[in-house]
SERO-4910 file (N, C-alpha, C, O; in steps of 0.05 Angstrom, whole numbers):
BEGIN
 pado doro    nc1    nc2    nc3   cac1   cac2   cac3    cc1    cc2    cc3    oc1    oc2    oc3
  Unk    A     22    -24     -4      3      2     -6      6     20    -10    -18     24     -9
  Unk    A     17     46    -18     27     60    -32     29     94      0     13     91     18
  Unk    A     43    115      1     34    117     28     47    144     16     70    144      7
  Unk    A     25    172     18      8    192      5     30    207     38     30    202     62
  Unk    A     44    224     20     43    249     39     26    278     37     38    292     21
  Unk    A      9    288     44      6    301     54      8    327     58      2    340     38
  Unk    A     16    344     83     54    357     77     67    342     94     72    322    108
  Unk    A     71    372     81    114    367     98    116    392     95    106    404     76
  Unk    A    134    405    121    137    425    141    168    420    146    178    401    158
  Unk    A    183    444    134    205    451    133    207    480    158    202    504    154
  Unk    A    217    466    182    235    503    195    261    508    204    265    499    226
  Unk    A    280    519    195    300    539    191    303    558    195    298    574    177
  Unk    A    314    567    217    327    594    223    361    611    204    383    603    194
  Unk    A    352    629    207    378    659    193    388    673    197    381    695    189
  Unk    A    408    671    210    411    691    229    423    710    203    429    703    180
  Unk    A    424    742    217    443    754    206    473    771    219    478    762    241
  Unk    A    487    786    212    521    786    213    525    776    249    538    790    265
  Unk    A    516    758    255    519    732    272    534    715    268    525    699    251
  Unk    A    566    708    280    576    685    266    578    665    290    582    665    314
  Unk    A    573    648    267    568    617    265    582    594    272    574    571    279
  Unk    A    616    608    268    632    592    278    648    573    246    666    556    246
  Unk    A    633    584    223    642    576    200    656    592    190    675    598    204
  Unk    A    654    606    166    675    619    139    673    647    164    653    639    175
  Unk    A    680    668    175    684    682    191    690    714    163    681    737    167
  Unk    A    697    711    151    696    737    127    692    730     89    702    716     71
  Unk    A    672    749     94    661    732     55    686    735     45    706    747     52
  Unk    A    675    717     20    695    718      0    682    710    -22    663    695    -23
  Unk    A    698    724    -46    679    730    -71    685    699    -83    692    697   -107
  Unk    A    682    672    -67    683    647    -91    658    636    -81    643    623    -95
  Unk    A    651    645    -40    627    651    -36    597    663    -60    581    648    -70
  Unk    A    598    691    -63    587    700    -83    580    697    -99    557    700   -106
  Unk    A    609    683   -121    609    669   -160    585    634   -145    566    629   -160
  Unk    A    588    620   -124    581    595   -116    554    588   -117    543    570   -131
  Unk    A    535    616    -89    507    620    -94    509    636   -126    523    618   -136
  Unk    A    507    649   -141    502    657   -153    500    628   -187    482    625   -204
  Unk    A    526    612   -183    521    588   -204    488    573   -185    468    568   -199
  Unk    A    487    568   -158    467    548   -144    436    563   -149    414    555   -143
  Unk    A    448    593   -164    422    604   -166    405    595   -193    382    589   -199
  Unk    A    437    596   -208    438    597   -233    416    566   -241    395    561   -253
  Unk    A    428    557   -231    429    519   -244    387    511   -223    373    492   -228
  Unk    A    381    536   -200    361    533   -199    342    542   -222    325    527   -230
  Unk    A    346    565   -233    321    578   -251    322    570   -277    308    577   -297
  Unk    A    345    553   -274    368    530   -314    335    512   -298    314    515   -310
  Unk    A    336    494   -267    306    471   -284    281    486   -268    268    466   -266
  Unk    A    270    500   -260    241    515   -264    244    504   -284    240    481   -289
  Unk    A    256    529   -304    248    535   -331    240    518   -346    223    521   -363
  Unk    A    260    489   -338    257    451   -348    227    449   -337    209    455   -352
  Unk    A    224    442   -318    197    446   -319    173    452   -321    152    442   -329
  Unk    A    184    478   -308    152    497   -337    144    490   -369    121    487   -377
  Unk    A    164    490   -382    165    493   -401    155    449   -419    146    440   -440
  Unk    A    168    432   -383    158    410   -400    126    398   -397    116    378   -407
  Unk    A    104    431   -368     85    432   -359     66    439   -377     43    432   -379
  Unk    A     92    466   -402     79    471   -413     70    446   -437     47    438   -441
  Unk    A    103    436   -453     87    408   -462     69    400   -467     60    403   -490
  Unk    A     53    382   -445     46    373   -451     10    372   -457      0    352   -467
***
């Protein structure tokens, strides 16, 4: 018998300006890394939308 998930709850905490033990100084590599991630996400969303319109 398949299990159907009807609701998914995601909880996250975002802190601004605090040191959390990671890198304490921002780097340009981090900025390009986030830009790459955003570009990949946009590309995937566009592919999904294209698939939906093709149906």
